[in-house]
mmCIF file of the N, C-alpha and C atoms, coordinates in Angstrom:
data_MODEL
# 
_entry.id   MODEL 
# 
loop_
_atom_site.group_PDB 
_atom_site.id 
_atom_site.type_symbol 
_atom_site.label_atom_id 
_atom_site.label_alt_id 
_atom_site.label_comp_id 
_atom_site.label_asym_id 
_atom_site.label_entity_id 
_atom_site.label_seq_id 
_atom_site.pdbx_PDB_ins_code 
_atom_site.Cartn_x 
_atom_site.Cartn_y 
_atom_site.Cartn_z 
_atom_site.occupancy 
_atom_site.B_iso_or_equiv 
_atom_site.pdbx_formal_charge 
_atom_site.auth_seq_id 
_atom_site.auth_comp_id 
_atom_site.auth_asym_id 
_atom_site.auth_atom_id 
_atom_site.pdbx_PDB_model_num 
ATOM 1   N N  . MET A 1 1  ? -79.698 130.196 119.505 1.00 0.00 ? 1  MET A N  1 
ATOM 2   C CA . MET A 1 1  ? -79.559 131.468 119.828 1.00 0.00 ? 1  MET A CA 1 
ATOM 3   C C  . MET A 1 1  ? -80.868 131.951 119.346 1.00 0.00 ? 1  MET A C  1 
ATOM 4   N N  . GLU A 1 2  ? -81.625 132.979 119.515 1.00 0.00 ? 2  GLU A N  1 
ATOM 5   C CA . GLU A 1 2  ? -82.346 133.602 118.894 1.00 0.00 ? 2  GLU A CA 1 
ATOM 6   C C  . GLU A 1 2  ? -81.714 134.931 118.478 1.00 0.00 ? 2  GLU A C  1 
ATOM 7   N N  . LYS A 1 3  ? -82.331 135.447 117.065 1.00 0.00 ? 3  LYS A N  1 
ATOM 8   C CA . LYS A 1 3  ? -81.154 136.003 116.069 1.00 0.00 ? 3  LYS A CA 1 
ATOM 9   C C  . LYS A 1 3  ? -81.307 137.777 117.044 1.00 0.00 ? 3  LYS A C  1 
ATOM 10  N N  . GLU A 1 4  ? -82.198 138.018 117.930 1.00 0.00 ? 4  GLU A N  1 
ATOM 11  C CA . GLU A 1 4  ? -82.948 139.051 118.857 1.00 0.00 ? 4  GLU A CA 1 
ATOM 12  C C  . GLU A 1 4  ? -81.121 139.343 119.464 1.00 0.00 ? 4  GLU A C  1 
ATOM 13  N N  . LYS A 1 5  ? -81.111 138.293 120.554 1.00 0.00 ? 5  LYS A N  1 
ATOM 14  C CA . LYS A 1 5  ? -79.730 137.645 121.472 1.00 0.00 ? 5  LYS A CA 1 
ATOM 15  C C  . LYS A 1 5  ? -78.822 137.987 120.483 1.00 0.00 ? 5  LYS A C  1 
ATOM 16  N N  . LEU A 1 6  ? -78.617 137.171 119.551 1.00 0.00 ? 6  LEU A N  1 
ATOM 17  C CA . LEU A 1 6  ? -77.042 137.542 118.588 1.00 0.00 ? 6  LEU A CA 1 
ATOM 18  C C  . LEU A 1 6  ? -77.245 139.633 118.312 1.00 0.00 ? 6  LEU A C  1 
ATOM 19  N N  . ASP A 1 7  ? -77.883 139.683 117.760 1.00 0.00 ? 7  ASP A N  1 
ATOM 20  C CA . ASP A 1 7  ? -78.023 141.000 117.188 1.00 0.00 ? 7  ASP A CA 1 
ATOM 21  C C  . ASP A 1 7  ? -77.347 142.048 118.490 1.00 0.00 ? 7  ASP A C  1 
ATOM 22  N N  . ARG A 1 8  ? -77.901 141.878 119.569 1.00 0.00 ? 8  ARG A N  1 
ATOM 23  C CA . ARG A 1 8  ? -77.349 142.476 121.031 1.00 0.00 ? 8  ARG A CA 1 
ATOM 24  C C  . ARG A 1 8  ? -76.272 142.455 121.184 1.00 0.00 ? 8  ARG A C  1 
ATOM 25  N N  . LEU A 1 9  ? -75.929 141.042 121.231 1.00 0.00 ? 9  LEU A N  1 
ATOM 26  C CA . LEU A 1 9  ? -73.795 141.190 121.549 1.00 0.00 ? 9  LEU A CA 1 
ATOM 27  C C  . LEU A 1 9  ? -73.270 141.204 120.581 1.00 0.00 ? 9  LEU A C  1 
ATOM 28  N N  . SER A 1 10 ? -73.684 141.778 119.345 1.00 0.00 ? 10 SER A N  1 
ATOM 29  C CA . SER A 1 10 ? -72.863 142.180 118.344 1.00 0.00 ? 10 SER A CA 1 
ATOM 30  C C  . SER A 1 10 ? -73.120 143.322 118.438 1.00 0.00 ? 10 SER A C  1 
ATOM 31  N N  . GLU A 1 11 ? -74.137 144.184 119.009 1.00 0.00 ? 11 GLU A N  1 
ATOM 32  C CA . GLU A 1 11 ? -74.377 145.797 119.400 1.00 0.00 ? 11 GLU A CA 1 
ATOM 33  C C  . GLU A 1 11 ? -73.205 146.007 120.540 1.00 0.00 ? 11 GLU A C  1 
ATOM 34  N N  . LEU A 1 12 ? -73.229 145.200 121.619 1.00 0.00 ? 12 LEU A N  1 
ATOM 35  C CA . LEU A 1 12 ? -72.881 145.424 122.844 1.00 0.00 ? 12 LEU A CA 1 
ATOM 36  C C  . LEU A 1 12 ? -71.257 145.035 122.521 1.00 0.00 ? 12 LEU A C  1 
ATOM 37  N N  . THR A 1 13 ? -70.848 144.557 121.259 1.00 0.00 ? 13 THR A N  1 
ATOM 38  C CA . THR A 1 13 ? -69.287 144.083 120.826 1.00 0.00 ? 13 THR A CA 1 
ATOM 39  C C  . THR A 1 13 ? -69.079 145.728 120.171 1.00 0.00 ? 13 THR A C  1 
ATOM 40  N N  . ALA A 1 14 ? -69.335 146.272 119.494 1.00 0.00 ? 14 ALA A N  1 
ATOM 41  C CA . ALA A 1 14 ? -69.410 147.147 118.898 1.00 0.00 ? 14 ALA A CA 1 
ATOM 42  C C  . ALA A 1 14 ? -69.496 148.507 119.753 1.00 0.00 ? 14 ALA A C  1 
ATOM 43  N N  . ILE A 1 15 ? -70.390 148.425 120.395 1.00 0.00 ? 15 ILE A N  1 
ATOM 44  C CA . ILE A 1 15 ? -70.038 149.867 121.628 1.00 0.00 ? 15 ILE A CA 1 
ATOM 45  C C  . ILE A 1 15 ? -68.501 149.768 121.899 1.00 0.00 ? 15 ILE A C  1 
ATOM 46  N N  . SER A 1 16 ? -68.361 148.129 122.429 1.00 0.00 ? 16 SER A N  1 
ATOM 47  C CA . SER A 1 16 ? -67.381 148.161 123.746 1.00 0.00 ? 16 SER A CA 1 
ATOM 48  C C  . SER A 1 16 ? -66.001 148.930 122.574 1.00 0.00 ? 16 SER A C  1 
ATOM 49  N N  . ARG A 1 17 ? -66.004 148.150 121.589 1.00 0.00 ? 17 ARG A N  1 
ATOM 50  C CA . ARG A 1 17 ? -65.377 149.359 120.215 1.00 0.00 ? 17 ARG A CA 1 
ATOM 51  C C  . ARG A 1 17 ? -64.580 150.946 120.401 1.00 0.00 ? 17 ARG A C  1 
ATOM 52  N N  . LYS A 1 18 ? -66.154 151.566 120.567 1.00 0.00 ? 18 LYS A N  1 
ATOM 53  C CA . LYS A 1 18 ? -66.135 153.059 120.763 1.00 0.00 ? 18 LYS A CA 1 
ATOM 54  C C  . LYS A 1 18 ? -65.978 153.501 121.829 1.00 0.00 ? 18 LYS A C  1 
ATOM 55  N N  . ARG A 1 19 ? -66.345 152.542 123.308 1.00 0.00 ? 19 ARG A N  1 
ATOM 56  C CA . ARG A 1 19 ? -66.087 152.931 124.504 1.00 0.00 ? 19 ARG A CA 1 
ATOM 57  C C  . ARG A 1 19 ? -66.696 152.297 125.883 1.00 0.00 ? 19 ARG A C  1 
ATOM 58  N N  . GLU A 1 20 ? -65.996 152.735 126.592 1.00 0.00 ? 20 GLU A N  1 
ATOM 59  C CA . GLU A 1 20 ? -66.315 151.453 127.818 1.00 0.00 ? 20 GLU A CA 1 
ATOM 60  C C  . GLU A 1 20 ? -67.183 150.771 128.387 1.00 0.00 ? 20 GLU A C  1 
ATOM 61  N N  . LEU A 1 21 ? -67.679 149.843 128.209 1.00 0.00 ? 21 LEU A N  1 
ATOM 62  C CA . LEU A 1 21 ? -69.125 149.722 128.460 1.00 0.00 ? 21 LEU A CA 1 
ATOM 63  C C  . LEU A 1 21 ? -69.332 149.277 130.283 1.00 0.00 ? 21 LEU A C  1 
ATOM 64  N N  . THR A 1 22 ? -70.464 149.804 130.095 1.00 0.00 ? 22 THR A N  1 
ATOM 65  C CA . THR A 1 22 ? -70.750 149.926 131.879 1.00 0.00 ? 22 THR A CA 1 
ATOM 66  C C  . THR A 1 22 ? -70.993 148.737 132.253 1.00 0.00 ? 22 THR A C  1 
ATOM 67  N N  . ASP A 1 23 ? -70.963 148.565 133.819 1.00 0.00 ? 23 ASP A N  1 
ATOM 68  C CA . ASP A 1 23 ? -70.940 147.123 134.361 1.00 0.00 ? 23 ASP A CA 1 
ATOM 69  C C  . ASP A 1 23 ? -72.154 146.299 134.211 1.00 0.00 ? 23 ASP A C  1 
ATOM 70  N N  . GLU A 1 24 ? -73.154 146.663 133.708 1.00 0.00 ? 24 GLU A N  1 
ATOM 71  C CA . GLU A 1 24 ? -74.402 145.970 133.578 1.00 0.00 ? 24 GLU A CA 1 
ATOM 72  C C  . GLU A 1 24 ? -74.353 145.972 132.140 1.00 0.00 ? 24 GLU A C  1 
ATOM 73  N N  . GLU A 1 25 ? -73.726 146.404 131.191 1.00 0.00 ? 25 GLU A N  1 
ATOM 74  C CA . GLU A 1 25 ? -73.790 146.457 129.580 1.00 0.00 ? 25 GLU A CA 1 
ATOM 75  C C  . GLU A 1 25 ? -72.260 144.848 129.962 1.00 0.00 ? 25 GLU A C  1 
ATOM 76  N N  . ARG A 1 26 ? -71.465 145.160 130.278 1.00 0.00 ? 26 ARG A N  1 
ATOM 77  C CA . ARG A 1 26 ? -70.085 144.001 130.591 1.00 0.00 ? 26 ARG A CA 1 
ATOM 78  C C  . ARG A 1 26 ? -70.985 142.602 130.987 1.00 0.00 ? 26 ARG A C  1 
ATOM 79  N N  . SER A 1 27 ? -71.812 142.314 131.995 1.00 0.00 ? 27 SER A N  1 
ATOM 80  C CA . SER A 1 27 ? -72.339 140.787 132.590 1.00 0.00 ? 27 SER A CA 1 
ATOM 81  C C  . SER A 1 27 ? -73.824 140.807 131.591 1.00 0.00 ? 27 SER A C  1 
ATOM 82  N N  . GLU A 1 28 ? -74.499 141.871 130.880 1.00 0.00 ? 28 GLU A N  1 
ATOM 83  C CA . GLU A 1 28 ? -75.124 141.272 129.788 1.00 0.00 ? 28 GLU A CA 1 
ATOM 84  C C  . GLU A 1 28 ? -74.296 140.191 128.721 1.00 0.00 ? 28 GLU A C  1 
ATOM 85  N N  . ARG A 1 29 ? -73.059 141.337 128.054 1.00 0.00 ? 29 ARG A N  1 
ATOM 86  C CA . ARG A 1 29 ? -72.435 140.757 127.341 1.00 0.00 ? 29 ARG A CA 1 
ATOM 87  C C  . ARG A 1 29 ? -71.881 139.372 127.817 1.00 0.00 ? 29 ARG A C  1 
ATOM 88  N N  . GLU A 1 30 ? -71.721 139.437 128.185 1.00 0.00 ? 30 GLU A N  1 
ATOM 89  C CA . GLU A 1 30 ? -70.433 137.972 128.885 1.00 0.00 ? 30 GLU A CA 1 
ATOM 90  C C  . GLU A 1 30 ? -71.640 137.016 129.294 1.00 0.00 ? 30 GLU A C  1 
ATOM 91  N N  . ARG A 1 31 ? -73.192 136.974 129.380 1.00 0.00 ? 31 ARG A N  1 
ATOM 92  C CA . ARG A 1 31 ? -74.532 135.796 129.608 1.00 0.00 ? 31 ARG A CA 1 
ATOM 93  C C  . ARG A 1 31 ? -74.312 135.898 128.207 1.00 0.00 ? 31 ARG A C  1 
ATOM 94  N N  . LEU A 1 32 ? -74.486 136.943 127.447 1.00 0.00 ? 32 LEU A N  1 
ATOM 95  C CA . LEU A 1 32 ? -74.792 136.248 126.026 1.00 0.00 ? 32 LEU A CA 1 
ATOM 96  C C  . LEU A 1 32 ? -73.984 135.260 125.528 1.00 0.00 ? 32 LEU A C  1 
ATOM 97  N N  . ARG A 1 33 ? -72.705 135.962 125.654 1.00 0.00 ? 33 ARG A N  1 
ATOM 98  C CA . ARG A 1 33 ? -71.455 134.982 125.021 1.00 0.00 ? 33 ARG A CA 1 
ATOM 99  C C  . ARG A 1 33 ? -71.355 133.575 125.670 1.00 0.00 ? 33 ARG A C  1 
ATOM 100 N N  . LEU A 1 34 ? -71.905 133.287 127.008 1.00 0.00 ? 34 LEU A N  1 
ATOM 101 C CA . LEU A 1 34 ? -71.720 132.130 127.619 1.00 0.00 ? 34 LEU A CA 1 
ATOM 102 C C  . LEU A 1 34 ? -72.784 131.442 126.948 1.00 0.00 ? 34 LEU A C  1 
ATOM 103 N N  . GLU A 1 35 ? -74.239 132.066 126.955 1.00 0.00 ? 35 GLU A N  1 
ATOM 104 C CA . GLU A 1 35 ? -75.244 131.158 126.284 1.00 0.00 ? 35 GLU A CA 1 
ATOM 105 C C  . GLU A 1 35 ? -75.138 131.057 124.321 1.00 0.00 ? 35 GLU A C  1 
ATOM 106 N N  . TYR A 1 36 ? -74.352 131.887 123.955 1.00 0.00 ? 36 TYR A N  1 
ATOM 107 C CA . TYR A 1 36 ? -73.883 131.804 122.332 1.00 0.00 ? 36 TYR A CA 1 
ATOM 108 C C  . TYR A 1 36 ? -73.072 130.443 122.366 1.00 0.00 ? 36 TYR A C  1 
ATOM 109 N N  . ARG A 1 37 ? -72.070 130.303 123.078 1.00 0.00 ? 37 ARG A N  1 
ATOM 110 C CA . ARG A 1 37 ? -71.199 129.284 122.863 1.00 0.00 ? 37 ARG A CA 1 
ATOM 111 C C  . ARG A 1 37 ? -71.508 128.041 123.616 1.00 0.00 ? 37 ARG A C  1 
ATOM 112 N N  . GLN A 1 38 ? -72.445 127.917 124.734 1.00 0.00 ? 38 GLN A N  1 
ATOM 113 C CA . GLN A 1 38 ? -73.540 126.916 124.467 1.00 0.00 ? 38 GLN A CA 1 
ATOM 114 C C  . GLN A 1 38 ? -74.225 126.106 123.857 1.00 0.00 ? 38 GLN A C  1 
ATOM 115 N N  . SER A 1 39 ? -74.987 127.324 122.995 1.00 0.00 ? 39 SER A N  1 
ATOM 116 C CA . SER A 1 39 ? -75.368 126.928 121.700 1.00 0.00 ? 39 SER A CA 1 
ATOM 117 C C  . SER A 1 39 ? -74.869 126.194 120.470 1.00 0.00 ? 39 SER A C  1 
ATOM 118 N N  . VAL A 1 40 ? -73.394 126.759 120.560 1.00 0.00 ? 40 VAL A N  1 
ATOM 119 C CA . VAL A 1 40 ? -72.661 126.334 119.431 1.00 0.00 ? 40 VAL A CA 1 
ATOM 120 C C  . VAL A 1 40 ? -72.103 124.833 119.915 1.00 0.00 ? 40 VAL A C  1 
ATOM 121 N N  . VAL A 1 41 ? -71.688 124.636 120.996 1.00 0.00 ? 41 VAL A N  1 
ATOM 122 C CA . VAL A 1 41 ? -71.470 123.094 121.481 1.00 0.00 ? 41 VAL A CA 1 
ATOM 123 C C  . VAL A 1 41 ? -72.271 122.132 121.447 1.00 0.00 ? 41 VAL A C  1 
ATOM 124 N N  . ALA A 1 42 ? -73.481 122.582 122.004 1.00 0.00 ? 42 ALA A N  1 
ATOM 125 C CA . ALA A 1 42 ? -74.941 121.837 121.911 1.00 0.00 ? 42 ALA A CA 1 
ATOM 126 C C  . ALA A 1 42 ? -74.835 121.303 120.369 1.00 0.00 ? 42 ALA A C  1 
ATOM 127 N N  . ASN A 1 43 ? -74.722 122.572 119.661 1.00 0.00 ? 43 ASN A N  1 
ATOM 128 C CA . ASN A 1 43 ? -75.158 122.007 117.568 1.00 0.00 ? 43 ASN A CA 1 
ATOM 129 C C  . ASN A 1 43 ? -74.223 121.136 117.431 1.00 0.00 ? 43 ASN A C  1 
ATOM 130 N N  . PHE A 1 44 ? -72.801 121.053 117.711 1.00 0.00 ? 44 PHE A N  1 
ATOM 131 C CA . PHE A 1 44 ? -71.533 120.215 117.110 1.00 0.00 ? 44 PHE A CA 1 
ATOM 132 C C  . PHE A 1 44 ? -72.054 119.225 117.831 1.00 0.00 ? 44 PHE A C  1 
ATOM 133 N N  . THR A 1 45 ? -72.175 118.858 119.488 1.00 0.00 ? 45 THR A N  1 
ATOM 134 C CA . THR A 1 45 ? -72.408 117.604 120.017 1.00 0.00 ? 45 THR A CA 1 
ATOM 135 C C  . THR A 1 45 ? -73.223 116.745 119.057 1.00 0.00 ? 45 THR A C  1 
ATOM 136 N N  . ASN A 1 46 ? -74.934 117.405 118.973 1.00 0.00 ? 46 ASN A N  1 
ATOM 137 C CA . ASN A 1 46 ? -75.537 117.199 118.104 1.00 0.00 ? 46 ASN A CA 1 
ATOM 138 C C  . ASN A 1 46 ? -75.305 116.565 116.569 1.00 0.00 ? 46 ASN A C  1 
ATOM 139 N N  . THR A 1 47 ? -74.534 117.490 115.852 1.00 0.00 ? 47 THR A N  1 
ATOM 140 C CA . THR A 1 47 ? -73.995 117.291 114.474 1.00 0.00 ? 47 THR A CA 1 
ATOM 141 C C  . THR A 1 47 ? -72.919 115.854 114.590 1.00 0.00 ? 47 THR A C  1 
ATOM 142 N N  . LEU A 1 48 ? -72.461 115.720 115.475 1.00 0.00 ? 48 LEU A N  1 
ATOM 143 C CA . LEU A 1 48 ? -71.236 114.184 115.640 1.00 0.00 ? 48 LEU A CA 1 
ATOM 144 C C  . LEU A 1 48 ? -71.998 113.367 115.785 1.00 0.00 ? 48 LEU A C  1 
ATOM 145 N N  . GLU A 1 49 ? -73.325 113.528 116.589 1.00 0.00 ? 49 GLU A N  1 
ATOM 146 C CA . GLU A 1 49 ? -73.597 112.201 117.384 1.00 0.00 ? 49 GLU A CA 1 
ATOM 147 C C  . GLU A 1 49 ? -74.813 111.274 116.036 1.00 0.00 ? 49 GLU A C  1 
ATOM 148 N N  . HIS A 1 50 ? -74.640 112.415 115.274 1.00 0.00 ? 50 HIS A N  1 
ATOM 149 C CA . HIS A 1 50 ? -75.679 112.061 113.915 1.00 0.00 ? 50 HIS A CA 1 
ATOM 150 C C  . HIS A 1 50 ? -74.628 111.571 112.919 1.00 0.00 ? 50 HIS A C  1 
ATOM 151 N N  . THR A 1 51 ? -73.600 111.345 113.362 1.00 0.00 ? 51 THR A N  1 
ATOM 152 C CA . THR A 1 51 ? -72.580 111.278 111.972 1.00 0.00 ? 51 THR A CA 1 
ATOM 153 C C  . THR A 1 51 ? -71.889 109.981 111.778 1.00 0.00 ? 51 THR A C  1 
ATOM 154 N N  . THR A 1 52 ? -71.860 109.309 110.740 1.00 0.00 ? 52 THR A N  1 
ATOM 155 C CA . THR A 1 52 ? -71.465 108.052 110.343 1.00 0.00 ? 52 THR A CA 1 
ATOM 156 C C  . THR A 1 52 ? -70.340 108.142 109.660 1.00 0.00 ? 52 THR A C  1 
ATOM 157 N N  . ILE A 1 53 ? -69.748 107.464 110.294 1.00 0.00 ? 53 ILE A N  1 
ATOM 158 C CA . ILE A 1 53 ? -68.278 107.030 109.164 1.00 0.00 ? 53 ILE A CA 1 
ATOM 159 C C  . ILE A 1 53 ? -68.386 105.868 108.558 1.00 0.00 ? 53 ILE A C  1 
ATOM 160 N N  . VAL A 1 54 ? -68.130 106.162 107.254 1.00 0.00 ? 54 VAL A N  1 
ATOM 161 C CA . VAL A 1 54 ? -67.873 104.811 106.317 1.00 0.00 ? 54 VAL A CA 1 
ATOM 162 C C  . VAL A 1 54 ? -66.533 104.268 105.923 1.00 0.00 ? 54 VAL A C  1 
ATOM 163 N N  . GLU A 1 55 ? -66.271 103.096 106.267 1.00 0.00 ? 55 GLU A N  1 
ATOM 164 C CA . GLU A 1 55 ? -64.886 102.644 106.397 1.00 0.00 ? 55 GLU A CA 1 
ATOM 165 C C  . GLU A 1 55 ? -64.624 101.853 104.939 1.00 0.00 ? 55 GLU A C  1 
ATOM 166 N N  . PRO A 1 56 ? -63.433 101.987 104.581 1.00 0.00 ? 56 PRO A N  1 
ATOM 167 C CA . PRO A 1 56 ? -62.944 101.823 102.921 1.00 0.00 ? 56 PRO A CA 1 
ATOM 168 C C  . PRO A 1 56 ? -64.054 100.215 103.030 1.00 0.00 ? 56 PRO A C  1 
ATOM 169 N N  . ASP A 1 57 ? -64.119 99.573  103.898 1.00 0.00 ? 57 ASP A N  1 
ATOM 170 C CA . ASP A 1 57 ? -65.139 97.980  103.459 1.00 0.00 ? 57 ASP A CA 1 
ATOM 171 C C  . ASP A 1 57 ? -66.286 98.018  103.389 1.00 0.00 ? 57 ASP A C  1 
ATOM 172 N N  . GLY A 1 58 ? -66.733 99.180  103.531 1.00 0.00 ? 58 GLY A N  1 
ATOM 173 C CA . GLY A 1 58 ? -68.192 99.372  103.397 1.00 0.00 ? 58 GLY A CA 1 
ATOM 174 C C  . GLY A 1 58 ? -68.882 99.190  104.890 1.00 0.00 ? 58 GLY A C  1 
ATOM 175 N N  . SER A 1 59 ? -68.052 99.226  105.912 1.00 0.00 ? 59 SER A N  1 
ATOM 176 C CA . SER A 1 59 ? -68.948 98.904  107.040 1.00 0.00 ? 59 SER A CA 1 
ATOM 177 C C  . SER A 1 59 ? -69.340 100.654 107.521 1.00 0.00 ? 59 SER A C  1 
ATOM 178 N N  . ARG A 1 60 ? -70.299 101.011 108.067 1.00 0.00 ? 60 ARG A N  1 
ATOM 179 C CA . ARG A 1 60 ? -70.597 102.094 109.213 1.00 0.00 ? 60 ARG A CA 1 
ATOM 180 C C  . ARG A 1 60 ? -70.402 102.260 110.389 1.00 0.00 ? 60 ARG A C  1 
ATOM 181 N N  . ILE A 1 61 ? -69.660 103.147 110.949 1.00 0.00 ? 61 ILE A N  1 
ATOM 182 C CA . ILE A 1 61 ? -69.567 103.469 112.167 1.00 0.00 ? 61 ILE A CA 1 
ATOM 183 C C  . ILE A 1 61 ? -70.126 104.705 113.193 1.00 0.00 ? 61 ILE A C  1 
ATOM 184 N N  . ARG A 1 62 ? -71.177 104.889 114.008 1.00 0.00 ? 62 ARG A N  1 
ATOM 185 C CA . ARG A 1 62 ? -71.472 105.903 114.296 1.00 0.00 ? 62 ARG A CA 1 
ATOM 186 C C  . ARG A 1 62 ? -70.765 106.858 115.328 1.00 0.00 ? 62 ARG A C  1 
ATOM 187 N N  . VAL A 1 63 ? -70.357 107.893 114.622 1.00 0.00 ? 63 VAL A N  1 
ATOM 188 C CA . VAL A 1 63 ? -69.289 108.593 115.719 1.00 0.00 ? 63 VAL A CA 1 
ATOM 189 C C  . VAL A 1 63 ? -69.683 108.589 117.181 1.00 0.00 ? 63 VAL A C  1 
ATOM 190 N N  . SER A 1 64 ? -70.989 108.730 117.550 1.00 0.00 ? 64 SER A N  1 
ATOM 191 C CA . SER A 1 64 ? -71.127 108.232 118.980 1.00 0.00 ? 64 SER A CA 1 
ATOM 192 C C  . SER A 1 64 ? -70.887 107.531 119.406 1.00 0.00 ? 64 SER A C  1 
ATOM 193 N N  . LYS A 1 65 ? -70.555 106.235 118.625 1.00 0.00 ? 65 LYS A N  1 
ATOM 194 C CA . LYS A 1 65 ? -70.239 104.740 119.266 1.00 0.00 ? 65 LYS A CA 1 
ATOM 195 C C  . LYS A 1 65 ? -68.751 104.512 119.404 1.00 0.00 ? 65 LYS A C  1 
ATOM 196 N N  . GLN A 1 66 ? -68.091 105.270 118.946 1.00 0.00 ? 66 GLN A N  1 
ATOM 197 C CA . GLN A 1 66 ? -66.558 105.454 119.031 1.00 0.00 ? 66 GLN A CA 1 
ATOM 198 C C  . GLN A 1 66 ? -66.531 106.229 120.462 1.00 0.00 ? 66 GLN A C  1 
ATOM 199 N N  . LYS A 1 67 ? -65.147 105.233 120.959 1.00 0.00 ? 67 LYS A N  1 
ATOM 200 C CA . LYS A 1 67 ? -64.126 105.672 122.330 1.00 0.00 ? 67 LYS A CA 1 
ATOM 201 C C  . LYS A 1 67 ? -63.349 107.211 121.929 1.00 0.00 ? 67 LYS A C  1 
ATOM 202 N N  . ARG A 1 68 ? -63.514 108.127 122.955 1.00 0.00 ? 68 ARG A N  1 
ATOM 203 C CA . ARG A 1 68 ? -62.675 109.251 122.936 1.00 0.00 ? 68 ARG A CA 1 
ATOM 204 C C  . ARG A 1 68 ? -61.335 108.748 123.026 1.00 0.00 ? 68 ARG A C  1 
ATOM 205 N N  . SER A 1 69 ? -60.867 109.636 122.926 1.00 0.00 ? 69 SER A N  1 
ATOM 206 C CA . SER A 1 69 ? -59.174 109.101 123.515 1.00 0.00 ? 69 SER A CA 1 
ATOM 207 C C  . SER A 1 69 ? -59.030 109.598 125.054 1.00 0.00 ? 69 SER A C  1 
ATOM 208 N N  . GLY A 1 70 ? -58.690 108.835 125.687 1.00 0.00 ? 70 GLY A N  1 
ATOM 209 C CA . GLY A 1 70 ? -58.244 109.101 127.316 1.00 0.00 ? 70 GLY A CA 1 
ATOM 210 C C  . GLY A 1 70 ? -59.563 107.545 128.165 1.00 0.00 ? 70 GLY A C  1 
ATOM 211 N N  . GLU A 1 71 ? -60.652 107.683 127.600 1.00 0.00 ? 71 GLU A N  1 
ATOM 212 C CA . GLU A 1 71 ? -61.620 107.070 127.530 1.00 0.00 ? 71 GLU A CA 1 
ATOM 213 C C  . GLU A 1 71 ? -60.929 105.573 128.158 1.00 0.00 ? 71 GLU A C  1 
ATOM 214 N N  . ASP A 1 72 ? -61.679 104.989 128.902 1.00 0.00 ? 72 ASP A N  1 
ATOM 215 C CA . ASP A 1 72 ? -61.498 103.450 129.338 1.00 0.00 ? 72 ASP A CA 1 
ATOM 216 C C  . ASP A 1 72 ? -61.975 102.744 128.530 1.00 0.00 ? 72 ASP A C  1 
ATOM 217 N N  . LYS A 1 73 ? -61.343 101.040 128.629 1.00 0.00 ? 73 LYS A N  1 
ATOM 218 C CA . LYS A 1 73 ? -61.809 100.633 127.193 1.00 0.00 ? 73 LYS A CA 1 
ATOM 219 C C  . LYS A 1 73 ? -62.908 99.759  127.385 1.00 0.00 ? 73 LYS A C  1 
# 
């Protein structure tokens, strides 16, 4: 997410603490929040996909190869 959008999200949050947001401002803030959350999830997923677990025996396992709980074997 670009810095300008983060700054705008922070600005809208600060405004909301001082007064009620207009409908337009509220929808803009919700759109920016959604974009921010999607960006955080994408970055976290990317980090996990490139993470390797080193077992005590020295073997390496890529996190992306691990089965998630609840997945079929």
